[in-house]
C-alpha positions in Angstrom: 0.0 0.0 0.0 1.1 3.6 -0.6 0.1 6.6 1.4 1.2 10.2 0.7 2.7 12.5 3.5 1.5 15.9 3.7 4.9 17.2 2.6 4.5 15.3 -0.8 6.6 12.2 -0.1 5.3 8.7 -1.1 5.3 6.1 2.0 5.3 2.5 1.2 3.6 0.1 3.7 3.7 -3.7 3.5 4.3 -6.7 5.5 7.4 -8.9 5.9 7.2 -12.4 4.5 9.7 -13.9 7.0 6.7 -15.1 8.8 6.4 -17.7 6.0 8.9 -20.7 5.7 9.5 -20.9 2.0 13.1 -20.7 0.8 12.9 -21.6 -2.8 11.5 -19.7 -5.7 8.5 -22.2 -6.3 7.7 -21.9 -2.6 7.9 -18.1 -2.6 5.6 -17.9 -5.6 3.2 -20.3 -3.8 3.1 -18.0 -0.7 2.0 -15.2 -2.8 -1.2 -16.9 -3.6 -1.6 -18.6 -0.3 -1.1 -15.4 1.8 -0.4 -12.2 0.0 -3.2 -11.9 -2.5 -5.7 -12.8 0.2 -4.3 -10.2 2.3 -4.4 -7.6 -0.4 -8.0 -8.7 -1.1 -9.1 -8.6 2.6 -7.6 -4.9 2.4 -9.7 -3.8 -0.4 -6.4 -2.8 -2.0 -5.2 -2.6 -5.7 -1.7 -2.8 -4.5 0.0 -4.5 -1.6 3.7 -4.1 -0.4 5.7 -7.1 0.4 9.1 -7.0 2.6 10.4 -10.1 0.9 12.6 -12.5 3.0 14.9 -14.4 0.4 17.0 -17.1 2.1 20.7 -17.0 1.0 20.4 -19.9 -1.6 17.5 -18.4 -3.5 18.9 -14.9 -3.3 22.1 -16.2 -4.9 20.0 -18.0 -7.7 18.0 -14.9 -8.4 21.2 -12.8 -8.3 22.9 -14.9 -11.0 20.1 -15.1 -13.3 18.5 -12.0 -14.8 15.5 -14.3 -16.3 14.7 -15.6 -13.0 14.5 -12.1 -11.7 12.2 -11.0 -14.6 10.0 -14.0 -13.9 9.7 -13.1 -10.1 8.9 -9.3 -11.1 6.3 -10.5 -13.5 4.6 -12.8 -10.9 4.5 -10.0 -8.4 3.1 -7.5 -11.0 0.2 -10.0 -12.0 -0.8 -10.4 -8.4 -1.0 -6.6 -7.5 2.1 -6.8 -5.4 5.0 -4.6 -5.1 8.6 -4.9 -3.4 10.6 -1.9 -2.3 12.2 -3.5 0.6 13.9 -6.9 1.6 14.5 -8.4 4.9 18.2 -9.5 4.8 18.5 -10.4 8.7 18.0 -14.0 8.7 20.4 -15.9 6.3 18.2 -19.0 6.2 16.1 -21.5 8.0 14.1 -18.7 9.9 11.2 -20.8 10.7 13.0 -23.8 11.6 11.8 -25.5 14.9 14.8 -24.0 16.7 16.4 -20.6 15.6 17.5 -18.9 18.8 21.2 -17.5 18.2 21.6 -19.1 15.0 19.8 -16.0 13.2 22.9 -13.9 14.0 25.1 -16.0 11.9 26.9 -15.4 9.6 27.6 -12.0 11.0 29.3 -8.8 9.4 32.7 -10.3 10.1 32.3 -12.9 7.3 32.4 -12.7 3.7 29.1 -14.8 3.5 27.0 -11.9 5.0 28.6 -9.5 2.5 28.0 -11.8 -0.4 24.3 -12.3 0.6 23.4 -8.7 1.1 24.9 -7.7 -2.4 22.9 -10.5 -3.9 19.8 -9.1 -2.3 20.6 -5.6 -3.7 21.0 -7.0 -7.2 17.7 -8.9 -7.0 15.8 -5.9 -5.5 17.2 -3.5 -8.3 15.2 -5.4 -10.6 12.2 -5.9 -8.5 11.7 -2.2 -7.7 8.6 -0.5 -9.2 9.7 1.8 -12.0 8.4 4.7 -9.9 9.9 4.0 -6.7 12.7 6.4 -5.5 14.8 3.5 -3.9 15.0 0.3 -2.4 16.1 -0.9 1.2 17.3 -4.0 2.8 17.6 -4.4 6.5 20.3 -6.4 8.1 21.6 -7.5 11.5 23.5 -4.9 13.8 26.9 -6.3 12.9 26.7 -9.4 15.3 25.8 -10.9 18.6 27.6 -9.0 21.3 29.8 -11.9 22.3 32.6 -12.6 21.4 33.4 -8.9 20.1 37.1 -7.5 20.2 39.0 -4.9 18.2 39.8 -7.6 15.4 36.1 -8.3 14.8 35.3 -4.7 14.9 37.9 -4.0 12.3 36.9 -6.9 10.0 33.2 -5.7 10.3 34.2 -2.1 9.2 36.0 -3.5 6.1 32.9 -5.4 5.1 30.8 -2.4 5.4 33.1 -0.4 3.3 33.1 -3.2 0.7 29.1 -3.2 1.0 29.1 0.5 0.2 31.1 -0.1 -2.8 29.1 -3.0 -4.0 25.7 -0.9 -3.6 27.5 1.9 -5.6 28.4 -0.7 -8.3 24.7 -2.0 -8.3 23.5 1.6 -8.7 25.9 2.3 -11.6 24.8 -0.9 -13.5 21.0 -0.7 -12.8 20.3 3.1 -12.2 18.5 2.2 -9.1 19.6 3.1 -5.5 19.5 0.3 -2.7 20.2 1.3 0.8 20.9 -1.1 3.8 19.8 -0.4 7.4 21.5 -2.0 10.3 18.8 -3.0 12.9 19.5 -2.3 16.6 18.3 -5.5 18.5 18.5 -6.5 22.1 21.7 -8.5 22.7 23.6 -7.4 19.7 26.7 -5.3 19.2 24.3 -2.5 18.3 21.4 -2.7 20.6 20.4 0.9 21.1 20.6 4.1 19.2 23.5 5.3 21.6 25.5 2.4 20.1 24.3 3.0 16.7 25.7 6.5 16.9 29.0 5.4 18.5 29.5 2.2 16.2 28.1 3.1 12.9 28.9 6.7 12.4 31.3 7.4 9.6 29.7 4.7 7.2 28.8 5.8 3.7 25.4 7.3 4.6 24.3 7.8 1.1 23.8 4.1 1.0 24.2 2.8 4.6 21.9 3.8 7.7 19.7 2.2 10.3 16.6 0.1 10.2 14.4 1.1 13.3 12.3 -1.9 14.6 9.9 -0.4 17.0 9.7 -3.5 19.1 13.5 -3.3 19.6 13.3 0.3 20.4 10.7 -0.3 23.0 12.7 -3.2 24.6 15.8 -0.8 24.8 13.5 1.5 26.8 14.4 4.2 24.4 12.0 7.3 24.1 11.3 7.4 20.5 11.7 11.3 19.7 15.0 11.3 21.7 16.2 8.1 19.7 15.5 9.4 16.3 17.1 12.9 17.1 20.2 10.9 18.3 20.3 9.1 14.9 19.7 12.5 13.0 22.7 14.0 15.1 25.0 11.1 14.2 24.2 11.8 10.4 22.5 8.1 10.3 19.5 8.1 8.0 16.6 5.9 9.0 16.3 3.8 5.8 13.4 1.6 6.8 11.0 1.2 9.9 9.6 -2.2 11.1 6.2 -1.4 12.6 6.2 -3.7 15.7 5.3 -4.3 19.0 6.7 -6.3 21.9 5.2 -7.8 25.1 5.2 -5.8 28.2 4.7 -6.9 31.8 4.4 -4.2 34.5 4.4 -6.8 37.3 6.5 -9.7 36.2 6.7 -11.3 39.4 2.9 -11.3 40.0 2.4 -12.3 36.1 4.9 -15.1 36.1 2.3 -17.8 35.4 1.0 -15.8 32.3 4.6 -15.2 31.1 5.4 -18.7 31.2 2.9 -19.3 28.6 4.8 -17.2 26.3 8.1 -19.2 26.6 8.7 -21.2 23.3 11.7 -23.0 21.8 12.0 -21.3 18.2 13.0 -17.6 18.8 15.0 -15.6 21.2 13.0 -13.4 23.5 15.4 -11.0 25.0 14.2 -9.4 28.1 14.8 -6.0 29.4 13.8 -4.5 32.6 13.1 -0.7 33.0 16.5 -0.3 34.7 18.2 -0.5 31.3 16.9 3.0 30.7 19.3 4.4 33.2 22.2 4.3 30.7 25.3 2.2 30.7 25.4 -1.3 29.1 21.8 -1.9 28.0 22.5 -5.9 28.5 23.6 -5.3 32.1 22.7 -8.6 33.8 21.3 -6.9 36.7 18.2 -5.7 34.3 18.7 -8.0 31.1 18.4 -11.7 30.1 18.9 -13.1 26.8 15.7 -15.1 26.8 12.3 -15.0 28.5 12.8 -18.3 30.5 16.1 -17.0 31.8 14.5 -13.7 33.1 11.7 -15.7 34.8 14.5 -18.0 36.5 16.5 -15.0 37.7 13.3 -12.9 38.5 14.8 -9.7 37.1 13.3 -6.5 38.6 10.4 -5.2 36.5 8.6 -3.7 34.7 9.8 -5.7 31.7 9.7 -5.4 27.9 10.1 -8.6 26.0 11.5 -9.1 22.4 8.5 -11.1 21.4 6.7 -9.4 18.5 2.9 -9.6 18.9 0.0 -8.8 16.6 -0.5 -4.9 16.3 -4.3 -5.2 16.5 -4.5 -7.9 19.1 -2.0 -7.1 22.0 -1.9 -9.7 24.9 -4.6 -10.0 27.3 -4.4 -8.5 30.7 -2.4 -8.6 32.7 0.0 -8.5 30.2 0.3 -5.6 27.6 2.2 -4.4 24.6 4.6 -1.5 23.6 1.8 0.1 21.3 2.5 3.6 23.0 6.1 3.4 21.9 5.1 2.5 18.4 2.5 5.5 18.2 5.1 7.8 19.6 7.6 6.7 17.0 5.3 7.1 14.2 4.1 10.6 15.3 7.7 11.9 15.6 8.5 10.3 12.2 5.5 11.6 10.2 4.3 15.0 11.7 7.0 17.0 10.4 7.4 18.8 7.0 8.8 15.4 5.5 8.4 11.9 6.0 10.9 10.5 8.4 11.1 7.4 6.4 9.5 6.0 3.1 9.7 2.2 3.7 7.4 0.7 6.4 7.3 -2.9 7.1 4.9 -4.8 9.5 7.0 -7.5 10.8 5.3 -10.0 13.2 7.2 -13.2 12.2 5.9 -14.9 15.5 2.4 -15.9 14.6 3.3 -19.5 14.5 4.6 -19.5 18.1 2.2 -17.5 19.8 0.4 -19.1 22.8 -1.9 -21.9 21.5 -5.2 -19.9 22.1 -3.9 -16.9 20.1 -2.2 -18.9 17.2 -3.9 -19.1 13.6 -4.8 -22.6 12.9 -5.1 -22.3 9.1 -3.4 -20.4 6.3 -6.6 -18.4 5.8 -6.7 -17.4 9.6 -2.9 -16.3 9.2 -3.9 -14.1 6.1 -6.9 -12.5 7.9 -4.4 -11.6 10.9 -1.9 -10.1 8.7 -4.4 -8.0 6.9 -5.7 -6.9 10.3 -2.4 -5.7 11.1 -2.0 -3.8 8.0 -5.3 -2.2 8.4 -4.2 -1.2 12.1 -1.0 0.5 10.7 -2.8 2.2 7.8 -5.2 3.7 10.2 -2.4 5.0 12.5 -0.8 6.7 9.7 -4.0 8.1 8.1 -4.6 9.7 11.9 -1.3 11.3 11.4 -2.3 13.2 8.3 -1.3 10.5 5.6 -3.6 9.9 2.7 -3.9 6.6 0.9 -2.7 7.1 -2.7 -5.3 4.4 -4.1 -8.6 5.3 -5.1 -11.2 5.0 -2.3 -14.4 3.2 -2.5 -17.1 2.8 0.3 -14.7 4.0 2.9 -11.9 1.3 2.2 -8.7 1.9 0.1 -8.8 -0.2 -3.2 
């Protein structure tokens, strides 16, 4: 979906397909019909944006074969789907039975991560709509925080220089600009905007910047306006925003039984107490745990925010809640000025399949309905800030 900011900028809104398991081209095309088209139809929209997730093997296959890229573009166009952004954070097997810390490998000290990301850039340059200003790719914030030393930091910086050069070459070859955003996440080398300003400044900011995930921002207990100002002061552009919300527990000791229902084996659910907001190391073990079960075992002081993406329109039932106030404050800070603070928005709730059983969709159709409801929620929030759907309007819905 596209919306028009009052300042004239086009804002692209879509959903991230890393919620789906397909990792080859046939599977990706199949998921377009199973999920994306029903989502678009449920929204009453002529056009739906996808933040495609392409695992490394299929990204390499597409990057090497222009005919395959043309086929994928044709299949997207035929279904009323557009792609301006890719999720390049998970390398492969993101919906495996157990993912946990595997999602951070290979990291930005390695050749594999560089090659994968440049493959994605080559693919995206050919998928971009003709009238799109540019493309974006989100990626991990360098690496998991341990081990990390000067040698690894130097290796990562060399990879980032190579990445910028590779993106420049893609632009020379195709005429399309693709930017990469490093996504601060709990537990990583870059967890907060303070760390982003300290460790990512000095990059080629024409092509490299930050992807702000609003659930991660909340888990770091950051105030959105201050965080965005901090990135701006460091000359780090926000190239992509992931519209997401996390679990919040105001009384984790009293709500431990309910929180235990959210413990699951697939993804890491880093947990941060409000003490993290006091400054210093955001992963300070006095207030931080690398997973929810660990936080419960150690009885961290509350309140807590848990890196567990929850459907935007359906926050957890009391006594738990979600970080929607942070999401709303961030969108307000991004879109109430004279220009749009970012032109690529991706709803990224990849956790539908691991929600507590009573909240989990039981069929593909139910998942499509849930994704459509999230996108409708996000669209309503943006319209409330003065953005206008670019598509025609019929009977009160965008089409």
